[in-house]
DSSP file (Angstrom, degrees, kcal/mol; ACC not computed):
  #  RESIDUE AA STRUCTURE BP1 BP2  ACC     N-H-->O    O-->H-N    N-H-->O    O-->H-N    TCO  KAPPA ALPHA  PHI   PSI    X-CA   Y-CA   Z-CA
    1    1 A M              0   0    0      0, 0.0     2,-0.2     0, 0.0    30,-0.1   0.000 360.0 360.0 360.0 117.2   10.5   14.7    5.8
    2    2 A A        -     0   0    0     28,-0.1     2,-0.4     1,-0.0    28,-0.1  -0.588 360.0-118.9 -88.0 149.0   12.1   12.3    3.4
    3    3 A V        -     0   0    0     -2,-0.2     2,-0.4   106,-0.1   106,-0.2  -0.730  26.7-156.7 -86.5 135.5   10.3   10.8    0.4
    4    4 A K  E     -A  108   0A   0    104,-2.4   104,-2.7    -2,-0.4     2,-0.4  -0.935   4.9-162.8-115.5 138.0   10.0    7.0    0.4
    5    5 A Y  E     -A  107   0A   0     -2,-0.4     2,-0.4   102,-0.2   102,-0.2  -0.951   7.6-178.5-121.8 139.0    9.4    4.9   -2.8
    6    6 A F  E     -A  106   0A   0    100,-2.4   100,-2.8    -2,-0.4     2,-0.6  -1.000  18.3-158.6-137.5 137.9    8.2    1.4   -3.0
    7    7 A N  E     -A  105   0A   0     -2,-0.4     2,-0.6    98,-0.2    98,-0.2  -0.964  20.5-170.7-110.0 110.5    7.6   -1.0   -6.0
    8    8 A V  E     +A  104   0A   0     96,-2.9    96,-3.0    -2,-0.6     2,-0.4  -0.909   9.7 171.6-109.6 117.9    5.2   -3.6   -4.7
    9    9 A T  E     +A  103   0A   0     -2,-0.6     2,-0.3    94,-0.2    94,-0.2  -0.990  25.9  97.5-126.6 130.0    4.6   -6.6   -7.0
   10   10 A G  E     +A  102   0A   0     92,-2.3    92,-2.5    -2,-0.4     8,-0.1  -0.925  21.8 100.1-177.5-158.7    2.7   -9.6   -6.0
   11   11 A A        -     0   0    0     -2,-0.3    -1,-0.2     6,-0.2     7,-0.1   0.959  60.2-178.3  53.1  56.2   -0.6  -11.4   -6.1
   12   12 A T    >   -     0   0    0     89,-0.2     3,-0.7     5,-0.1    89,-0.2  -0.053  46.7 -84.7 -74.4-178.8    0.6  -13.6   -8.9
   13   13 A S  T 3  S+     0   0    0     87,-0.6     3,-0.1     1,-0.2    88,-0.1   0.777 130.2  55.5 -62.3 -25.2   -1.5  -16.3  -10.6
   14   14 A A  T 3  S+     0   0    0      1,-0.2     2,-0.4    86,-0.2    -1,-0.2   0.801 117.5  31.7 -77.3 -28.8   -0.6  -18.7   -7.8
   15   15 A A    <   -     0   0    0     -3,-0.7    -1,-0.2     1,-0.1    80,-0.1  -0.997  66.4-152.1-132.0 131.8   -1.8  -16.4   -5.1
   16   16 A S  S    S+     0   0    0     -2,-0.4    79,-2.0    -3,-0.1     2,-0.3   0.669  79.5  28.6 -79.6 -15.0   -4.7  -14.0   -5.4
   17   17 A E  E     -D   94   0B   0     77,-0.2     2,-0.4     2,-0.0    77,-0.2  -0.978  56.9-164.3-144.7 159.5   -3.4  -11.5   -2.8
   18   18 A L  E     -D   93   0B   0     75,-2.2    75,-2.9    -2,-0.3     2,-0.5  -0.994   5.0-161.9-141.5 132.0   -0.2  -10.2   -1.2
   19   19 A T  E     +D   92   0B   0     -2,-0.4     2,-0.4    73,-0.2    73,-0.2  -0.972  16.4 179.7-114.5 131.6    0.3   -8.2    2.0
   20   20 A Q  E     -D   91   0B   0     71,-2.9    71,-2.4    -2,-0.5     2,-0.5  -0.991  28.6-124.0-134.4 138.6    3.6   -6.4    2.4
   21   21 A E  E     +D   90   0B   0     -2,-0.4    69,-0.3    69,-0.2     3,-0.2  -0.684  24.7 178.6 -78.4 127.0    4.9   -4.2    5.2
   22   22 A L  E    S+     0   0B   0     67,-3.1     2,-0.4    -2,-0.5    68,-0.2   0.849  72.9  15.9 -92.7 -45.9    6.0   -0.8    3.9
   23   23 A L  E    S-D   89   0B   0     66,-1.7    66,-2.5     6,-0.0    -1,-0.3  -0.994  72.9-144.1-132.9 127.3    7.1    0.8    7.2
   24   24 A A    >   -     0   0    0     -2,-0.4     3,-2.1    64,-0.2     4,-0.2  -0.585  38.2 -91.8 -83.8 150.4    7.8   -1.1   10.4
   25   25 A A  T 3  S+     0   0    0      1,-0.3    59,-0.2    -2,-0.2    58,-0.2  -0.423 117.4  33.0 -57.0 132.3    7.0    0.5   13.8
   26   26 A G  T 3  S+     0   0    0     56,-2.0    58,-0.3    57,-0.5    -1,-0.3   0.346  79.0 113.5  98.0  -5.7   10.0    2.4   14.9
   27   27 A D  S <  S-     0   0    0     -3,-2.1    56,-0.2    55,-0.4    -2,-0.1   0.708  71.6-142.8 -67.6 -18.1   11.2    3.4   11.4
   28   28 A N        +     0   0    0     54,-1.7     2,-0.4    -4,-0.2    55,-0.2   0.905  44.0 151.3  56.4  47.8   10.4    7.0   12.5
   29   29 A V        -     0   0    0     53,-0.2    53,-1.7   -28,-0.1     2,-0.4  -0.910  25.0-168.5-108.7 134.3    9.1    8.0    9.1
   30   30 A S  E     +B   81   0A   0     -2,-0.4     2,-0.3    51,-0.2    51,-0.2  -0.937  10.7 166.8-120.8 148.8    6.5   10.7    8.7
   31   31 A F  E     -B   80   0A   0     49,-1.8    49,-1.9    -2,-0.4     3,-0.1  -0.985  28.6-164.9-153.7 159.5    4.4   11.7    5.7
   32   32 A T  E    S+     0   0A   0     -2,-0.3    45,-1.9     1,-0.2    46,-1.3   0.366  77.8  49.3-124.2  -2.0    1.4   13.7    4.7
   33   33 A K  E     -B   76   0A   0     43,-0.2    76,-2.5    44,-0.2     2,-0.4  -1.000  56.9-168.2-143.9 137.6    0.7   12.4    1.2
   34   34 A I  E     -BC  75 108A   0     41,-2.4    41,-2.6    -2,-0.4     2,-0.4  -0.995   5.7-168.3-127.6 132.0    0.4    8.9   -0.3
   35   35 A S  E     -BC  74 107A   0     72,-2.4    72,-2.1    -2,-0.4     2,-0.4  -0.973   1.0-170.6-121.1 131.8    0.4    8.1   -4.0
   36   36 A L  E     -BC  73 106A   0     37,-3.0    37,-2.6    -2,-0.4     2,-0.4  -0.982   5.7-178.0-121.0 132.6   -0.5    4.7   -5.5
   37   37 A S  E     -BC  72 105A   0     68,-2.0    68,-2.5    -2,-0.4     2,-0.9  -0.996  26.1-135.1-134.0 129.9    0.0    3.9   -9.2
   38   38 A N  E     + C   0 104A   0     33,-2.9    32,-0.7    -2,-0.4    66,-0.2  -0.744  28.8 172.0 -81.3 109.7   -0.9    0.7  -11.1
   39   39 A V        +     0   0    0     64,-2.2     2,-0.5    -2,-0.9    65,-0.2   0.352  43.8 104.1-104.0   4.2    2.2    0.1  -13.2
   40   40 A E        -     0   0    0     63,-0.9    30,-0.4     3,-0.2     3,-0.4  -0.783  64.6-147.9 -86.8 126.2    1.2   -3.3  -14.5
   41   41 A G  S    S+     0   0    0     -2,-0.5    -1,-0.1     1,-0.2     3,-0.1   0.442  83.0  36.2 -80.7  -1.0    0.1   -2.8  -18.1
   42   42 A T  S    S+     0   0    0      1,-0.2     2,-0.4    59,-0.1    -1,-0.2   0.519 105.9  53.9-129.8  -5.7   -2.6   -5.5  -18.4
   43   43 A N        -     0   0    0     -3,-0.4    -3,-0.2    25,-0.1    60,-0.2  -0.974  63.7-131.2-136.4 145.3   -4.5   -5.9  -15.2
   44   44 A S        -     0   0    0     -2,-0.4    52,-1.1    25,-0.1     2,-0.3  -0.505  29.7-154.1 -80.7 164.4   -6.5   -3.8  -12.7
   45   45 A C  E     -FE  67  95B   0     22,-2.2    22,-3.4    50,-0.2     2,-0.4  -1.000  12.3-137.5-145.1 141.0   -5.6   -4.2   -9.1
   46   46 A K  E     -FE  66  94B   0     48,-2.8    48,-2.5    -2,-0.3     2,-0.4  -0.862  27.0-162.8 -99.8 134.8   -7.5   -3.8   -5.8
   47   47 A V  E     -FE  65  93B   0     18,-2.6    18,-2.6    -2,-0.4     2,-0.4  -0.954  15.5-173.7-126.9 135.0   -5.5   -2.1   -3.0
   48   48 A D  E     - E   0  92B   0     44,-2.3    44,-2.8    -2,-0.4     2,-0.4  -0.975   6.1-168.6-117.5 139.7   -5.8   -1.8    0.8
   49   49 A V  E     +FE  62  91B   0     13,-2.4    12,-2.7    -2,-0.4    13,-2.1  -0.999  20.5 159.5-126.6 127.9   -3.5    0.3    2.9
   50   50 A F  E     -FE  60  90B   0     40,-2.0    40,-3.1    -2,-0.4     2,-0.3  -0.958  35.1-130.6-145.9 161.5   -3.7   -0.1    6.6
   51   51 A I  E     -FE  59  89B   0      8,-2.8     8,-2.8    -2,-0.3     2,-0.3  -0.853  27.2-172.6-108.8 150.8   -1.8    0.5    9.8
   52   52 A E  E     -FE  58  88B   0     36,-1.9    36,-2.5    -2,-0.3     2,-0.4  -0.999  13.3-178.6-148.1 143.4   -1.4   -2.2   12.4
   53   53 A K  E >>  -F   57   0B   0      4,-1.9     4,-2.9    -2,-0.3     3,-2.0  -0.993  38.2-105.1-141.0 131.6    0.0   -2.5   15.9
   54   54 A K  T 34 S+     0   0    0     -2,-0.4    -2,-0.0     1,-0.3     0, 0.0  -0.264 105.3   9.0 -56.5 140.6    0.2   -5.7   18.0
   55   55 A L  T 34 S+     0   0    0      1,-0.1    -1,-0.3     0, 0.0     0, 0.0   0.308 126.4  64.8  69.9  -6.6   -2.5   -5.9   20.7
   56   56 A T  T <4 S-     0   0    0     -3,-2.0     2,-0.2     1,-0.2    -2,-0.2   0.755  96.0-136.1-108.5 -43.0   -4.2   -2.8   19.3
   57   57 A G  E  <  -F   53   0B   0     -4,-2.9    -4,-1.9     2,-0.0     2,-0.4  -0.702  22.8 -50.2 122.6-171.3   -5.4   -4.0   15.9
   58   58 A K  E     -F   52   0B   0     -2,-0.2     2,-0.4    -6,-0.2    -6,-0.2  -0.885  40.3-172.3-111.7 135.5   -5.6   -3.1   12.2
   59   59 A F  E     -F   51   0B   0     -8,-2.8    -8,-2.8    -2,-0.4     2,-0.4  -0.991  18.8-133.9-133.4 124.6   -7.0    0.2   11.0
   60   60 A Y  E     -F   50   0B   0     -2,-0.4   -10,-0.3   -10,-0.2     3,-0.2  -0.605  21.6-179.8 -84.3 130.7   -7.6    0.8    7.3
   61   61 A L  E    S+     0   0B   0    -12,-2.7     2,-0.3     1,-0.4   -11,-0.2   0.822  86.4   5.3 -84.2 -42.7   -6.6    4.1    5.6
   62   62 A F  E    S-F   49   0B   0    -13,-2.1   -13,-2.4     3,-0.0    -1,-0.4  -0.996  70.7-169.2-141.0 139.2   -8.0    2.8    2.3
   63   63 A K  E     -     0   0B   0     -2,-0.3   -15,-0.2   -15,-0.2   -16,-0.0  -0.997  68.4  -3.6-134.6 131.9   -9.9   -0.4    1.5
   64   64 A D  E    S+     0   0B   0     -2,-0.4     2,-0.6     1,-0.2   -16,-0.2   0.855  71.8 173.1  59.8  40.6  -10.8   -1.8   -1.8
   65   65 A I  E     -F   47   0B   0    -18,-2.6   -18,-2.6    -3,-0.1     2,-0.7  -0.712  23.7-145.8 -75.7 117.9   -9.3    1.0   -3.9
   66   66 A K  E     -F   46   0B   0     -2,-0.6   -20,-0.2   -20,-0.2    -1,-0.0  -0.791  12.3-165.3 -92.1 117.0   -9.6   -0.3   -7.5
   67   67 A L  E     -F   45   0B   0    -22,-3.4   -22,-2.2    -2,-0.7     3,-0.1  -0.890  10.5-150.6-100.9 111.7   -6.7    0.9   -9.6
   68   68 A P    >   -     0   0    0      0, 0.0     3,-3.0     0, 0.0   -30,-0.3  -0.211  47.0 -60.3 -70.6 171.6   -7.4    0.4  -13.3
   69   69 A I  T 3  S+     0   0    0      1,-0.3   -28,-0.1   -27,-0.1   -25,-0.1  -0.334 129.9   1.7 -53.6 123.3   -4.6   -0.2  -15.8
   70   70 A G  T 3  S+     0   0    0    -32,-0.7    -1,-0.3   -30,-0.4   -31,-0.1   0.505 104.0 141.6  74.7   4.1   -2.4    2.9  -15.6
   71   71 A G    <   -     0   0    0     -3,-3.0   -33,-2.9   -34,-0.1     2,-0.3  -0.324  33.0-160.2 -80.6 161.4   -4.6    4.4  -12.9
   72   72 A A  E     -B   37   0A   0    -35,-0.2     2,-0.4    -3,-0.1   -35,-0.2  -0.954  11.3-160.0-138.8 157.0   -3.5    6.4   -9.8
   73   73 A F  E     -B   36   0A   0    -37,-2.6   -37,-3.0    -2,-0.3     2,-0.4  -0.986  12.4-174.6-137.7 126.2   -4.8    7.3   -6.4
   74   74 A I  E     -B   35   0A   0     -2,-0.4     2,-0.4   -39,-0.2   -39,-0.2  -0.985   2.7-174.5-126.6 131.4   -3.4   10.3   -4.5
   75   75 A Y  E     -B   34   0A   0    -41,-2.6   -41,-2.4    -2,-0.4     2,-0.3  -0.988   4.2-176.0-128.2 124.4   -4.4   11.2   -1.0
   76   76 A E  E     +B   33   0A   0     -2,-0.4   -43,-0.2   -43,-0.2     3,-0.1  -0.842  58.1  51.4-114.1 153.4   -3.1   14.4    0.8
   77   77 A G  E     +     0   0A   0    -45,-1.9     2,-0.2     1,-0.4   -44,-0.2   0.424  68.3 132.1 104.2   0.1   -3.7   15.5    4.3
   78   78 A I  E     -     0   0A   0    -46,-1.3     2,-0.5    -3,-0.2    -1,-0.4  -0.596  42.2-155.0 -79.8 145.7   -2.8   12.4    6.2
   79   79 A R  E     +     0   0A   0     -2,-0.2     2,-0.4    -3,-0.1   -47,-0.2  -0.939  25.0 162.6-124.3 108.7   -0.5   12.8    9.2
   80   80 A F  E     +B   31   0A   0    -49,-1.9   -49,-1.8    -2,-0.5     2,-0.3  -0.989  13.7 166.6-132.6 133.0    1.4    9.7   10.0
   81   81 A N  E     -B   30   0A   0     -2,-0.4     2,-0.8   -51,-0.2     6,-0.3  -0.944  17.1-161.1-143.2 121.1    4.6    9.1   12.0
   82   82 A N        +     0   0    0    -53,-1.7   -56,-2.0    -2,-0.3   -54,-1.7  -0.481  24.3 168.0-105.8  63.7    5.6    5.6   13.0
   83   83 A K    >   -     0   0    0     -2,-0.8     3,-1.7   -56,-0.2   -57,-0.5  -0.119  52.0 -56.7 -66.0 172.3    7.9    6.1   15.9
   84   84 A A  T 3  S+     0   0    0    -58,-0.3    -1,-0.2     1,-0.3   -58,-0.1  -0.186 125.9  18.3 -54.5 137.5    9.0    3.2   18.1
   85   85 A G  T 3  S+     0   0    0      1,-0.2    -1,-0.3    -3,-0.1    -2,-0.1   0.516 109.2  95.0  79.9   5.7    6.2    1.3   19.7
   86   86 A E  S <  S-     0   0    0     -3,-1.7    -1,-0.2     1,-0.2     2,-0.2  -0.018  79.6 -44.2-107.7-147.4    3.6    2.7   17.3
   87   87 A F        -     0   0    0     -6,-0.3   -61,-0.3   -34,-0.1     2,-0.3  -0.523  38.8-142.4 -91.1 149.1    2.0    1.4   14.1
   88   88 A G  E     - E   0  52B   0    -36,-2.5   -36,-1.9    -2,-0.2     2,-0.4  -0.698  21.7-125.8 -95.8 160.0    3.5   -0.2   11.0
   89   89 A L  E     -DE  23  51B   0    -66,-2.5   -67,-3.1    -2,-0.3   -66,-1.7  -0.930  30.8-178.2-112.6 131.8    2.2    0.6    7.5
   90   90 A Y  E     -DE  21  50B   0    -40,-3.1   -40,-2.0    -2,-0.4     2,-0.4  -0.892  16.4-155.3-130.1 155.4    1.0   -2.2    5.2
   91   91 A I  E     -DE  20  49B   0    -71,-2.4   -71,-2.9    -2,-0.3     2,-0.4  -0.988   5.8-162.3-128.6 141.8   -0.3   -2.6    1.7
   92   92 A K  E     -DE  19  48B   0    -44,-2.8   -44,-2.3    -2,-0.4     2,-0.4  -0.992   5.6-162.5-125.1 126.5   -2.4   -5.5    0.4
   93   93 A L  E     -DE  18  47B   0    -75,-2.9   -75,-2.2    -2,-0.4     2,-0.4  -0.893   4.4-171.8-107.5 136.4   -2.8   -6.1   -3.3
   94   94 A T  E     -DE  17  46B   0    -48,-2.5   -48,-2.8    -2,-0.4   -77,-0.2  -0.991  21.0-132.6-127.4 123.2   -5.5   -8.3   -4.8
   95   95 A K  E     - E   0  45B   0    -79,-2.0   -50,-0.2    -2,-0.4     7,-0.1  -0.315  25.4-103.9 -73.5 156.0   -5.4   -9.2   -8.5
   96   96 A S    >   -     0   0    0    -52,-1.1     3,-2.1     5,-0.2     2,-0.1  -0.371  53.6 -77.6 -71.4 157.6   -8.3   -8.9  -10.8
   97   97 A T  T 3  S+     0   0    0      1,-0.3    -1,-0.1    -2,-0.1     3,-0.1  -0.374 119.7   6.2 -59.1 126.2  -10.2  -12.0  -11.8
   98   98 A G  T 3  S+     0   0    0      1,-0.3    -1,-0.3    -2,-0.1   -85,-0.1   0.326 100.1 132.1  82.9  -9.1   -8.2  -13.8  -14.4
   99   99 A G    <   -     0   0    0     -3,-2.1    -1,-0.3     1,-0.1     3,-0.1  -0.290  52.4-144.0 -73.3 162.7   -5.3  -11.4  -14.1
  100  100 A Q        -     0   0    0      1,-0.3   -87,-0.6    -3,-0.1     2,-0.3   0.794  68.7  -9.0 -97.5 -34.5   -1.7  -12.6  -13.8
  101  101 A V        -     0   0    0    -89,-0.2     2,-0.4   -88,-0.1    -1,-0.3  -0.991  51.7-133.3-160.8 157.8   -0.1  -10.1  -11.4
  102  102 A C  E     -A   10   0A   0    -92,-2.5   -92,-2.3    -2,-0.3     2,-0.4  -0.959  20.9-179.5-115.0 140.0   -0.5   -6.8   -9.6
  103  103 A A  E     +A    9   0A   0     -2,-0.4   -64,-2.2   -94,-0.2   -63,-0.9  -0.941   5.7 174.2-141.7 118.3    2.2   -4.1   -9.6
  104  104 A V  E     -AC   8  38A   0    -96,-3.0   -96,-2.9    -2,-0.4     2,-0.4  -0.984  21.9-146.3-129.6 132.8    1.8   -0.9   -7.7
  105  105 A D  E     -AC   7  37A   0    -68,-2.5   -68,-2.0    -2,-0.4     2,-0.4  -0.823  18.4-162.4 -92.8 136.7    4.2    2.0   -7.1
  106  106 A V  E     -AC   6  36A   0   -100,-2.8  -100,-2.4    -2,-0.4     2,-0.5  -0.979   7.7-172.6-123.0 131.1    3.8    3.7   -3.7
  107  107 A I  E     -AC   5  35A   0    -72,-2.1   -72,-2.4    -2,-0.4     2,-0.5  -0.991   3.3-167.7-125.2 125.5    5.3    7.1   -2.9
  108  108 A L  E      AC   4  34A   0   -104,-2.7  -104,-2.4    -2,-0.5   -74,-0.2  -0.953 360.0 360.0-109.9 124.1    5.1    8.5    0.6
  109  109 A S              0   0    0    -76,-2.5   -75,-0.2    -2,-0.5    -1,-0.1   0.349 360.0 360.0-141.6 360.0    5.9   12.2    0.9
C-alpha cells in the first residue's frame, strides 16, 4: 500500500467552493487512513470527502468537517480500494465567510 499526498488549494474569493478528484476509478489505490490538515494560515475551511460512481451516486465519507486554522482531522479504519469500474474519491473545500482561500493537505495511507 503506497502513501498518496495531495495539496488541494481552492475556494478562492471568486468561488466559495472547489471540488477536486483525488483518485479516479481504476487508479487501483487502497488505503486505510485519511489525514486532512488545514495549511492555510488565516482561514478556517469546511471539507467534504466523498466517493462517486456514475449511475450509482455519491456517498459521503465526511461531510462539513470544519478545519480551523492549523487544524487536522485523522480517520483510521476505512477500507477503500478503487479498482477499475468502481468509485473515485473526491474532496470539496468550502471557504469560511470572508476568507480568501482554503488550502488542505491530504494524506492517504
